[in-house]
N, C-alpha and C positions, 0 to 999 in steps of 0.2 A: 514072026515066030516068038513065042514066049521065052523069056530069060529062064535059065535053069534055076529051079527053086521057087519060081513064080508061076501063077496061072493067069490066063487072060481076064480082062475086066470088060464087062458090058455095062454101058451107061444108058439109063432111061431118062427121059426128059418130060417136064410138065411146065405149062405156062399158066396154070391156075394158081392165083394168089393164095398163100397159106396152105397149099396142098402139100402133104408129106406122105411118104410110103409107110406101109406097115410091114411087119416082119415077114408076112406071107408073100409080099411083093418082090422080095429080093432073095437071091440065093447066096449061099456062102459055103463053098465046098472046095475040095482039092482040085476040082476041075476048073474052078474060076469063081470070081465074086462079081456081084452086080452092084452098081451105083445108081443113084437117082439124083437128078438135079432139077431144081425149080428155078427156071430162068427169070421168073417174075420177082420172087423173094430174094434171089441170089444166094440159095443154100444148096450144099452138096451133102447127100446122105449116104450111109453104108450101114450093113448089119454086122455087129461084132460077134465074137465067139459065143456070147450068151444069147444070141438071136435077138439083141435089142438094137433098135434103129438109133444111130448116132449121127450128129452133124459134124462133118470134118472141115467145113469151110463156109464162110459168110462173105457176102459182099460188104456188109457192115457188121463187125464183130461185136456182139452184145457184151455188156458188163459181166453177165453171168458166165461168159466164156473167157473172161480176162481182157475183153476189149473195152473200147471207150463208148461204143454205141453211137459214135459221131460219124458223120459223113464228110465233115470239113473241120479245119482248125484255124484259130486266130493266133497270130505270132505273139510270143512272149506271155500269153495267158496260161496260168497253171491249171492242170486238170485237178478236179476234186469230186468227191461223192456228194451229190446234192441231198436235200432232205428226203427225196423220194428214192434214194439209193441209186441214183443215176449219175454216171460220170459226166461232169459238165466243166465249162470254162466261164470266167467272169473277168470283166475289165477291172474289178476291185482287187484282183490278186494276180500280179504279174512278176516275171523274173526274166531278165535279159541276159542272164549268165553271170552277172556281177552284182546287181542290186535287186533285192526282193522288196516289192511295193505292195502295201495292203491298204484298202479303204477302212479297215477296222481290224484290230488284232486283240485277242484275249488268250491269256495263258495262266495256268495255275502253277507253273514251274518256273525255273530260272531261264533267263535269256542271256546269252553271251554273244556279243557281236562287236566288231571294231567301231561301227557307226550305226546308230539308230536314229532315223529321221522320220518325224511324223508331221504331216501338214494339217491333220485334224486333231482329235482328242485322243491322248494316250492315257489309259486308265490302269492304275496299279492298286495292289492291296494296301491296306493301311500300314502294315509293317509294325515293328516294335523298336525300342531303343537299342536292343542287342541284335536285331535282324531287320534292318531298315528295308523299305519297299524298293528304293532305288539305291544301288550300291555298286561296287567295283569288284572285279575278279581278284581273288587273293586277299581281300580286306573286307569281308562281308559284314563286319560290325561297324562300318563307317558309311554314312550316306544320309538319305532323306527318308523320314517316315511321317505319318499323320496320326498324332496321338488322340485327336478329338475332332469333332466337326469344325470345319472352317479354320483349322489350325495346322501349321506346318512346323516341323522340327528337324534339326540336324543333329546327328550323333557322330561321335568320334571315339573309336575304341570301345563302343558299347556304352558311352556316357554322353548324355544330352549336352550339347554346347550352345545351341541357339534355338529360340522358339519365336514364332510369329503367331499371335493369338487371333481370335475372331474379330477383334477390334482394330487390328493392324498394329498393335503394340508389340515391340520387339524386346525379348529378354536374352541377354548373353550371360552364360554361366548360371542361369536360373530358369526354372520353369514357371515362375511367378512374375508376371509383368507389372503388377502393382498399379494398373490403370495408367501407366506412363508410356509415352511413345517409345522410350528407350530406357531399359534397366540393365545395368552392368554389375555383375557380382563377381568379385574375386574371392574364391573360397580356399585358396591354397596358400595364403599369406603373401608376403612380399608387397610390392607397391600396387600391383593390379590396376585396373581402371581403363581410362580412355586416353588415347594420344591423338592430338589434333596438330597436324603439321602444315606449315606454309613455307614459302620460299624465304621468309624472314626469321623463322624459328618455329619452335614447337611448344605447345602447352599440353600438360598432362593432368588428368583428373584421376585421383586414386588415393592411396594410403600414405600418410606421413606420420611416423611415430605412433601408428595405430589410430590415427584420426583421419577422417575424410579431408581431402585437401586438393587445391589446384596448384600445380607446380610448373616451373619452367624446365623444359626437357632439353638441356644443353649437354655439355660434357658429363654432367651429373645432375640428378634431379634436385632442384632448389625450390623450396616452398614459396608460394606467393600469398595464398589465403588458406588458413587451416581452421577447422572447427573443432574446438575442444569439447568432445561429447561428455566428458566427466564434469565439466563446470559450465557447460552451455555458453561458451565464450568464442567470439570470432577473433582470430589472430592474423595480422597482416605482417608480411616479411618483405625485406629487400636485402639483396646481397647475402642471403642465407642467414639473416639476423632479424629477430622480432623487432618491429618498430611501433606497432599500435595494437591495442587489445580492447575489444568491446565486450564488457561483462554482461552477464544475465540480468543484472540490476539496471542496465542502461548506462552505467558509468563508462567513461572512455579514458584510457591511460595511454600516453605517448612516451616512449622511452623507458617505461617501467612496467611492472606487472601488478601494481597496487590498484585495487578497486576503489575509486573515489566515491562510490555510492551513486544512487539513481540520478540520472540526467546531469551528472557532474563531469568535468574534464580535468584531468591531472596531467601536467606536462613536466617532464624532466628536460630542462634546456630552455631555449628561447623560442618565441612564437613570432612569426612574421606573417602578416596578412597583406598580400599585394606587393611585397618587397622582401628582399633578404633581410632577416632580422639583425638589427644592430644592438638591440637591448633585449630584455626578457620578453617584451611584447612590442612588436613593431607593426602597426597597421597602416597600409598605404592604399589610397584610392586615387587613380590618375586624374589629372585635371587641376585647374586652379581653384575651383569651388566645389566642395563635395562633403558629404557626410561619411565619416570614416567608421564610427562605431555607434550603434544604437542599442540602448537597453530599455526595456519596457515591461510593464505588467498591465493589469486590466484598467488602471486609472492614470498611470504616469508614464511618460516617455522622455528619455534623456538621450541627447545626441552629443557626440564629440565631433565637432565640425572643424573644417579648415578651409581657408581660401588663400588667395595669393598674398594677403597682408598679415593674417593672424589666424590663430586657432582659438576656439572657444568651446566651453561646455554649456550646453543649452538644454533647459527643461522646457519641453515643447508644450506641456499642459500648464494649467493655472495652479502650480504648486511651487513651494520654495525649494531652493537648492541648498542642501546641508553638507557641512564638512565636519568630520569627527576624527578623533584619535582615541585609542584604548576603549573602543566601543561606546564612546560618549560624544555627543554633539559639542563642537567647539565654535562653529561659526555658521551663518546661513545668509543667503540672499533670498529675500521675500519675492513673491511673484510680481510685486510692484517695483522691484529694484532696490529696496531697502537692504541694508547690510547690518548684521548683528554679529559681534565677536565676543562670546561670553567670557573668555579667559583674560581679556585685556583689563577689565575693571579690577581684577584682584592680582595683577602682575606688577611687581616692582621693576622699574627700568633702571638702567645704569646712570652714572653721573653725566655721561656724554649724551645729551639729548637735545631736541629742538621741538618747536611748536609745529603741529601738523594742521594743514588747512585742506578744505575741499572746495574746488572752484565750481563754476556753474556747468561745466562739462562732466562733473563727477570725478575729476582727477584729484587724487590725494597726494599731498606733498607739502613742501615748505614754501614760504614767500621770501624771495631774495630781498636784502636790504642794502646791497652794494650800490654805489653811485652809478655804476655802469647800467644797472637795471632801471634807473629812474630818469625822468625828464620833468621840465617845468618846476624845478626845485625853487621854493621861496621860503623865507623865514616866516614862521607863524607869529602873528601879531595879536589879533583879537581873540581873546578867550572868554570875553564877558558872557557869551551865550551859555557857557558851561554852567554858570550859576543859575540858569533858568531851568535846568533839568531837575526832575523830581524823583530822587531815589525812593524805592518802596520796599517793603517786605511782602512775601507772598508764598503760596504753595501751588505747585503744579497740579493739574487735573489729569486723571487717567483717561485713556482712550478705550473705547469698546472695540469689538472685532471688526467693525466697519470703519474704524478710524475717527469716530465721533467722540468729542469730549463728554465726560460724565461728571457728576458732582463728587466723585470719590477722589480723595487727596492722594497724590503720588509723591512719596518721599517727604523729607524734612523741610523746614522753613527756608526760603530762598531770599536773596537780596539782589535787586536789580531795578529795572525801569520798565515802563509799559511802552511797547513799540509805537502805538498810536500817538502817545504823548510826545515821544522823541521826534516822531515824523513831523510834528507841527513846528518844531524848533530847528532840527538838523536832519532833514531826510537822507543826507548822505551817510549818516550813521546806521541807517536801516538797510536790510536786504529783502529782496522780493523774489517770488516765483512768477514766471510768465505762463499764464494759462489761457489758451484760446486768444492769444494776442494781447491780453491784459495783464498788468502788473498787480500781483497780490502780495500784500505785506506779510512777512513771515517772522522777522525778528530784528535784533540789534547787534551790530558788530562792536562788541565792547572793547576789542583790542584797539580800535581807532581812538578810543578815549585816552589811552595811555600817553601818547605824545602831547595831547592837549592838556592833560592834567600836569604833565611834567613842565610844560611851558607856563601854566598857571602858577605852579610852585616856584618856578624861577622868577616870575613877575612878583610874587608875594615876597620872595627873599630880597629882591631889589628894593621893594617898598620898605621891608623891615630894616634893611641896611641903611636906607636913607633916613628913616625915622630914628634909628639908633644914633646916627651921626648928629642929627638935630638935637637929640636929647643930650648927647655928650657935649655939644657946643653950649647949650643952655646951662648945663651944670658947670662948665668952665667959666661962664660969665657971672655966675652967682657969687 
């Protein structure tokens, strides 16, 4: 029996696919309503008050009726409207109740999430310096943006702080990388720059007294190297004090700020090379034989050498070694070993003096006359040979640049003897040079004649005394 307020329902059935009733097939009155069901399509029909056939149930609810149009579901796959306006699922879009995973995601709006993870490519808009593409909630003018092709930039508070250009060059504090792998610009004053820290200390590259500098970053910044941009000079510091300056001219000053001029060195204090300086210049080279200092130009090289026995100044090339004072030459050693001292000839010596000799080793000094220095001492007896010597007058001949004698007279008339003549009488009065194992006559040792002439004078006095005695005797007998 029908419930009060309701009328009985009569249901018709069809098994023909896609068959649907028309308005004339179903009644709709106070006496009851008729339904129709298609058991093949899985649809249930009725006629509404406007006599229109409506579907009130589906085995698979279509999307047009708010259904999915699907007969089965895949766990965690999210439903979406496909390009054909059909509800669908895909393995590229899943949600397990906690994490949303997508094979590709595009949005023109903002995304806010605690964690965003992408295993593929995440694409963002370029953004701007004031509205970066990648940012954080509550601070949207700080983040990452892309100002140009192949370029990444970072912004803080709407101001660009770092840029990596299309060549991989990095700019910090500047958008111009200047074709350098790293460019750092401090635009707000102060020291600015780069700090490099190790376990042993820190180095700082930045500003010192408004000049670019490298500094030690300890308790306070201390300069190490400073470039004076006003004068184009490099300045080296230690213990916060200037020690050395290289000027734009190329001159170098140590311990002062005076430019010595191109390629010159000016030092306030002592210089030590290889050792602690004990004098104004102290050069040391370890070992028993070494060259300590070398000075040269295109034609001449001079060495200051030292070995375990002595030190010497050596002209390596075929040139003389000159000594001078007051910008004038005073003495020289020739390339052949000869010595000239211009000032000696015009210099008056004191009353305390002695004869100077040169021995065959080139040693200059005096010849001792003490008994201790002599042996084979005998009284001189025969001086007759003295009277065979032939004194002459003569002029010396000048030598040319090759050391050969010329016919040009050198100096005033001289008094002496000819060495070849003396050699025939007393060769021991002559001196020689040994060349290739042979003795070559060079001159006469006139000093050897002094004792001989003294003996001859003594002998003459004895003879005169004897003659005077005989004369006095003869006078007394007269």
